[in-house]
Structures are given as structure tokens and as C-alpha cells.
N, C-alpha and C positions, 0 to 999 in steps of 0.2 A: 150587257157590257161587263166584261171580266173586271173583277175587283182588283185593284192595284196592290202590289206588295208594299208593305210598310217599310220605308227606308227614311231614316232621319240622320241628321248630321249635327255635330257640335263643332262649331267653326271659330275658335278663338284666334286672336292676333298674337304672335309671340313678342309682346311689347313689355313683358314683365311677368310677375307671378300671377297665378290664377286666383282672383277674388272669389269668395265664397258664393257670391251672386252668380258668378260664371259656373261654379261647380253645381249649383242648384239647376241651372239651365241644362248642363250635361246630364244631371240626374233625371230630370223630367223627361228628357229625350230618350234616356236609356230605358227608364221604366215603361214608357210608352212603346218603344220598339219591342221590348221583350214581352210585354202584354199581348202584343198582336204577332208574336213569332216573326218579328222583322229584324232589320239590321241597323246597327248603331255605327255611324262612321265618324271618325275624327279627321277633319280637314284644317290644315294650318293656313290661315288667311294673311299672308305676308306680302301683300301688294305694296304696302307702304314700307319700303326698305329703309327710310330714314328713321323709322321708330323701332326697327328690329333690335332686340336685346338678346345677346349671347346666353345660351342656357335656358331661355324661356321655354322653347318647345320641349326640351327634356323635362323640365319641371312640370309641364302640363300633363305629359304622359305618365310621369311618376305619381303625380297627384291623383289622376284618374285610376290608376292601378291600386293605389292605397285605398281608394274609395270603392274598390271591388267592382268597377265598371269595365267589363271586358270589351275591347274595341274589335268590331267585326272587320272593319276596313279602315286603313289610315297609314300615314307615313311611318309609323312604327311597326305595323304588322303586314303592310302590302294590301293587295286586292286587285280586282279586275278593272277598276275604274280610276286608277292612278294616272299621273302622280297625285298625291294628296297635299302637296304644298303648292300654293298658287304661283309662287316664283318659278316653279319648275314647269308650270303650264303656260308660261308666258306666250309661246308661239301661237297657241290656238285661239287667243281672244281677238286678235286684230281682224280676223275674217268676219266676226259677228259685229264689230264696230263698222266695218266696211259695208255689211249688209244693211245696217241701220242707215248709213249715209245714202246708199243706193235707193232705199225705199222712201227716203225723205223724212225719216223719223229722227235723224241726227244731222249735225252739221259741224264743219270745221270752224274753229275760232282761233284767230291769230293775235288776239289782244295781249299786250305786254302787261306785266304786273303793274307798271306805272299807269297804264291806261285803265286798268281795272280799278285801281285806287281812285283815280281821277273821277271815274264814273260814280263810284260809291259816295265820294265826297260831294259831287254835284247833286246826287239824289238826296242826301242828307240836308243839304242847303235848301232843297225845295220842299223839305218837310216830310220826307220819307224816312221813317225810323229804321227800317231793316231793308236797306237796298239790296236788290237781287238782279242777277243776269237772268232776265226772263223774256216773255213774249213782247213786252213793251220796250225794255232797254236794249234788246239785242239789235233792234233796228238802227241804232246809233253806234254800233260796235263794229270791229273789223272781223267779219266772219263770212263764210260762204253764202249766206243769205243776203248779204249786202254788197259784197264785192263782185265784180264781173267774173264769169267763169274762167276767162283767160288769165285774169290776175290770180285767182285761186290756184289754177294749175301751175303758174309760174312760181308761186310761193311754195307749193308742195314740192315741185322738181328741185327747187333751191334748198330743200330740207330746212325750210324756215320753222322755227318752234311754233307748234300749235297743239291744241287739244281738241278732242271731239266731244261735243256736248249733245244732250238729247234735246230735240225740238218739242218742247212742251205744247200741246195744243191749247188753243184759247177757250176758256170758259166751258170746260167739259167736266162732268162728274165722274170720278173714278170710284167705283163700288166693288167691295169684296166682302166675303163673310169670314169673320174671324171666329174660331171655335170657342174662345173665351169671351170676346167682347160683342159677338153678334155682328150685324151689318155695320160696315164703316164706309162713309161716303166723303170724299174730299174733292173740292173743286180745283181744276188745274191752275186757275188764277192764283192759287195760293202756293204753287210748287215752282221753284226756279228751274232753269235749264242746267241741271247738274252735269258736271264733267263725267264722262264715261271712259274716256281713254286719255291718259296724260302725256305730256311732252316727252317723257322718258321712255315711252313705249310700253308702259304698264297700264293695265286697266285699273280703274278705281274699284272700290268695294262693290258698288252697285252693279256694274256690268259683270265683274268676275263672279260675284255671288249668284246672279241669275243664270249665267252660262254654266257654272259648275254644278248648280242644283239640277239643271235640266240634263246635263251630260251624265250626272251620277244617278239620275232617276229618282231624285228625292221626292217623296210623297207628302211629307209634312215639314214645314218649317216652324220649329218651336223655339222662340228666342225672347229676349227681354223686351219690355215695352218701350225702351229707348229707340227700338228699330221701328216702332209703329209709324212715325212720320215718313219713313222711307218706303213703307209698303206700297203706297199707291204708285210710286215710281217703278218699283219692281213689277207691279201688275202691268203697268204700260209697256214695260220691256218685254215681258212674256207675250203680250198681244202684238207688239211691233215686230217681234222676231218670229211670229207665227206659231208660238208654243202654248196659246191660251188653254187648249185642252189638257196639256201636260203640267199645267201650273199647279204647285203643291198647295195644300191647305195651310193656312197660317193660324198660329196661336201665339199671341203676345202676352208673355208672363208678367205678373205684377212686380213691382219693385220690392227689395228688401229694405225696410226702413230702420233708421238709427233707433236705439232703445228709448232715448229721451228726445222728445220733440219730433219735428217732421224732417223729411229729407232722406235722400238715399244714404244707406250705410256705407261709410268710407273707412280707409285705413286710419285716418285721423281720428275717427270715433273710436276705433279699437285701441289706438295708442293712449287716448284720453281716459278711457273707461277701464283699460286694463284686460282686454281680450284680443285674441288673434282674429283677423279677418281672411287669412289664408289657410288652406288645408294642411300645408307642410311648410317647414322653414324655407326662407328665401334669403339669399345673400345677393345684393346688388353688385353686379360684376364691375361696374364703374366706380361706385363710391365706397364698396365694402360694407355698406349699411346692412344690418341684419334684421329680418322681421320674423317673428315667431309664428309657428304654425300649430294646428291642432294635434297633429301626429306626435310631435315632439314634446308637447305639453302632457301627453299621456292619455289622450282621448282615443276611444275605439272608433274605427271607421263606421261600425254599425250605429253608434250613438250619433256621430257626425251626420251620417245619411238620414237618420231618423229625424234629427233636429231640422236639416234642410228641407226634407220632404213636407214638413208641416208649415214651412213659411210660404204660404200661399195655397196649399192644398189641404183638404180634410177628408177623411175617409167616410164621413157620414155615420160613424159609430163612435163608441166610447173608447175603442182600443187606441192605445198610444204607443205601444212598443211593437215594431214590426222588423222581422228579418228582411233581407233584400228580396227573398222570394215572395214573402207576404206583401211587401210593397208593390212589387210587380203585379200580383194578383188583384190588389186593391185599387191601384192607380187608375185615375180617369181624369182626362182634361176637363170633363164636364164639372168636376169638383174643384177646379182651380178658380179662385176668385179674381175679380178685377182690381180690388183695392190692394194697396201696399200692405205688407206684412211686417210688423214690428219685431225685430230681433230681440230675443230674451236670453241673456247669457245664463242666468240662473237655471233656466229650463234646460239648457244645453248640458250644464253640469249634472242635472237631475237624470237626463238620459244616460249620461256615462255611468253614473252611479248604479242605475238599474242594470245595465249590461254587465258591470262588474259583479253585482250580486248574483246574477244568473249562473256564474261560473263557479264550479267547485274549487276547493283548496288545491287539488292536484293540477287544475288548469292554471291557476293563479301563481303557483310556486315558481315555474320557470320564468314568469314575467317579473317576479320580485328578485330573483337571483342577480341580475345585473346591477340593481340598486344596492344589494347587500355587498357585492364585490367592490363597487365604487366606495362604499363606506368601510372597506376592509373587515367585513363581517362574513362569517360563514356558518353553516348548519347542515345537517343532514336533510335530504329532499323531503323525507316524510315529515320531519319536524317543521320544515318551512310550510309545507302543505297544511299542517294543522293550525299554524299561526294565521295563515291566510283565511282559513275556514272560520276561525274565531273572530277575526278582525274585519272581514269584508263588509259587515253591516255598517261599520263606522267609517268606510272609505269612499271617496269619490274616484280617486285614482289609485292604481297599484302602489305607487310610491308613498301613498298615504299610510299603508300598512306598516311600513318601516318608520315613518315620521311619528306615527301615533303609538307604535309598538316596539320601539328600539330596545326596550327593557327585555324583550324575549330573546335578544341576541347578545346582550352584555348587561352586567349589573349596573344600576344607576350610580352615577359619581356625584350627583347633586339631588337635592330634594326640594320639591315645590314649596316655595317660601310662603305663599298664600295659605296653603294647607297647614304648614307647621305653625304660622302665626295664630290661625283661628282654631285649629283642632287639636294641636299637640299640647295637651295640658300637663300639669305637674304629675298627675297619676298615670298618664298614658304609657310611659316606659314600662311601669309595673304591669299594667293591663296587657300590653303586647308581649311581655316576657311570659306571662301565665298562658296566653293563647298559643305562644310558640311551643311551649312545653307540651300542650295538649296535642298540637299538630304533630309533634315529634313522636308521640305515642301511637299515632293512628296506624293500624296495620296495613290499611289500604288507603292510598293517597290519591283518590279519584275526586272529581267534582262533587259528587253526592256526598261522600264521606266528609269532605272538607266542609261543605255546607251545613251538614247535621252537627258536626263539631262546633262550628261557629255559633249556630243557634242555640245549642245546649250551653255553651259557655256565656252567652248573653243572659239566658234564663237563670243560670245558677248564680251569676254575679248581680243579677237585677240591673243590668246596664242596657241603655238604649243603643240602637244601631249606630247612631252618629258618634257615640263615645269610643267605638272600637274600629269600625271599618275604615275611616280616613287614616288612622294611624297604621293599620294593617296594610292598606294599599300603598301609602307613600313609602313605607319600609320596604316593600317588595318591588315597587315599580318606579319609585321616585316621583310619581304623578299624583294629582288630587282627583282624577276622574279617569274612567276608562271602561273596558269591558267587564264582565262578571269576574270577581276576584276568585271564586271557586274554580272557574274554568282556567284563569291565568295561573293560579297556584298549581293546579293538577298538571298543566302543560309544562311548567317549569320543573316540576319534580320536588320531592320532599327535601333532598340535600340542598338544592340551590335555594329554595325558599327559606329554610332555617338559617343558612349561611347569610342570606341578605338581611334577615331580621337582626341577626347578631351584629352585623356591621352597622346597620342603622341605629341600633340602641347605643352603640358606642359613638357614633358620629353626629347624630341630630342633637343640636343644642338649641333651646328655645331663644 
């Protein structure tokens, strides 16, 4: 038998911004497809028009683009298996619902909302905690299994509101193999007669999902574990429609858990603990409420992807930093665990720090320039690059370079109070003045010469490092800590350093 081409789909609903759990699902689909030279499809599942949110689809596409996941087929790029929005595929679903009716696998249900409520209340009164429309209760409801055929036809011809439900068989075990979880078996007595086709002429997720996966020749369905309870129903639909041999392989991914305690990570957790749960900024079109994203906070997509990849998967090695291509080569569903993965925000920052440090000053300089412009600061590109190279080891985000090293672009206007209080002694001005004069006499003002001068001064004056360095640093930078003062002074240049020391000696008062 010829091996099937790998085709996977990420199929979000446009009901709001894309949660990072959804991005991880997309990432695993993407990595799996590219690992096997397959196709990555983006399908918009908008069958529930009441929950549609304007701008959500565009947000999803933009987020995937930022995360460097190229879409092979989808609403934004086209393809041979479109349309890729379920709302635009509406005419094709009815025939499959009719096919299920004709084969006896589904039936018409004419129950009103009031009648459904009455049934549920009746069941609760009888001690049933979770009332369902199922193989037992359907016998007492208004549907094509209980009504005479003539009555059913009359109601249909009169366009009476109705839905189409699957006819769940009694006491059968539905079995399928999940790539991550192994064999799964569910008895049909535990599954209700789900609605497949709604009264508004739209399919529910269950029918549309199965039909679309079949027509788009999807080979693997990789999705969150919240869909695991629906999988037996989908398996039955494949069988009932005669598509059992084309049924995709399933892989249900573990949940991403909140950092503290148990439970699925939510936006509320992010708001409470101070981290984003969306890849990019989102503004609610109805309320105007803004939610922050990783992109706008200064994270690199590589760091974001790296963090997401490790939430549920491990490479089986000690390697932690992966390019997208390396992730593709290393990824395997066999190494995705069943248990939920706790989100670690500190680790996310660590990933970003590592990706920043991998870049040279010349790569970082263009990234820093917009922040300099916002602060109304400017400098030559080569100088900015040198600052970035010196400061990158102390930064998690590009903007940290300016935050921690503003003194590279303008002289300090204030001096660290804690350093002045603890380290600026009565004799400090005289010591710093002597050091200033020695620095002024240096023929070459490079880091090595400055370091040698400083060391010789300490030895000649029999002074400890702590008696001189804090005063020197605070005079030049205004801060009590930072990068090597030899490097800082060399980069600022002799004239600037001497000028700053002169101003500090006149300004700092204990």
C-alpha cells in the first residue's frame, strides 16, 4: 500500500486572539509536516457565527507569520482544496448529513428548546446528574425515530425548525489508536446523540471537521486534549460515511498548565502573574480592551517557538536552543508526553536572553535604534553597535540595552543615591581627581590602557578596589553597577569621560 502524503491542518475558530496553547498546536502541526516533507494547512472553523469576532482571522494569520510558520494552503494563501473557511463551504455539508440520514446513522429532531429543557429537568429530578439526549431519552422526544414517517415528511415540507443528530449505537466500544496516548476505548453508552446539523443550515464542528478533513485529505489530526472526548464520535462518523480507510491518525496534545497550582493556563493567570498569553497584541473590537503579546514586549519569535516546543515535547538530548530548522529535524510525536506541561515564564525570558546574546552588535543596532528615537537620542550606527556588543550580556530584551546603558547616549543628570551614601567618602573627590589626571595623561585611551592605569593608581596609593571604583563609576555613568568600566570609558572616549568626572566632582554632595 502506497504511503500517504503527510497533510496536517491547524483549524482555529475566529472567536478572539490566538492563545499560546493554540500556537503550540500550530507549531507541532507545522514541525510534523515539515519533518515529513508534508503540507501545513490553515483552516478557519467559523461554523458558529454567533461567536465570530471581527479581526480574529487576520490576527491568527499575522501571529503564525510572526512565529515563522509558513502556510502551504489556507484562506490567506489559497490552494487546491479551498475554500478554507467553513462558512464558505456551507453548501457542501448538507449532502453528508443527508447521507447519514439515509444510512440510518442519523435522524431528524424537532424538539423545541423548551422541550429539551423539560427533558433535562425531568432527568435531574430522577437522579441523573448529567442529562443527555441519547439512546435512552430519544425514545421520548420528537424525532424521526419516534414520529410516523408521514408526520416527519409533513414537518420537513413545512420547514419546521429541526436539527440532525447522530444516532449513537447502544453499548458498543469505539476504539482508536492515539499516537501520544496509545489505544483509547470508549463505550457508546457514554456518548450522547450530538447535533451534526443545526437549524440554521450550518453544520456543527463535529460534522464539518470530519468532512473537511476527508475532503482535504488530512493524514494526521494533531490537536489539544480537550478534543479527546469528541474523537470517538469522529471515528464513528468516518465509519458511518464509509471513509474508515481514509481516517487520519490522531494525536491529542497535553494541556499547558498554569505556573502555580493545577489547571489549564488562562489569560486570567497571565494578568495575575504579569505575563502575556497571546503571541501578539490584541485589541477587543467590542470593548476596546487591550491584551499584550510577546512580540510587542520584545521577545524574538525564535525564543517564543523554542519555549512552546518544550511545553510537552523533549528532544531526548541536553540541547535547549533550536533554530526552526533544528526543531523540524528533531521533532517527533513519539517524544510528546501525555501529562500537562507547566508554563515557566522565567524560562521564557532565559530563551529570549540566549537568542539576544547570539547576535552581534551590528545585528542588534538596528533593533535598538527605534528605542533611541523614542527617547530622542541618536548616535552613529557603528557606535550603537559597539554599545550593543558591550551590553548584550546584561540584557534580556533589546530595550534593556538602553534602559541599563542610557549613559552611553547622554551624560547622567543624577547619581545613584545608595552608592553616594555608602561609597562617596570625604576623601573620594580627591581620589577621583587624581585618577582623572592620570587618565587625562594617557596617550592611548583604550580599555587595556585604562585598566593598567587604574591598577597602577591603586597600587601607588595603596587603595582597595572598593575605595575607588564606585566613585569612578558613579561619576561617569551615574549608576552603582554595570559593565566593565574599562570598556565603558574606552567607548565613551577620553574627552567625554574627563568632562563627566569634572561635572560629578562639582555636583555630588554627600
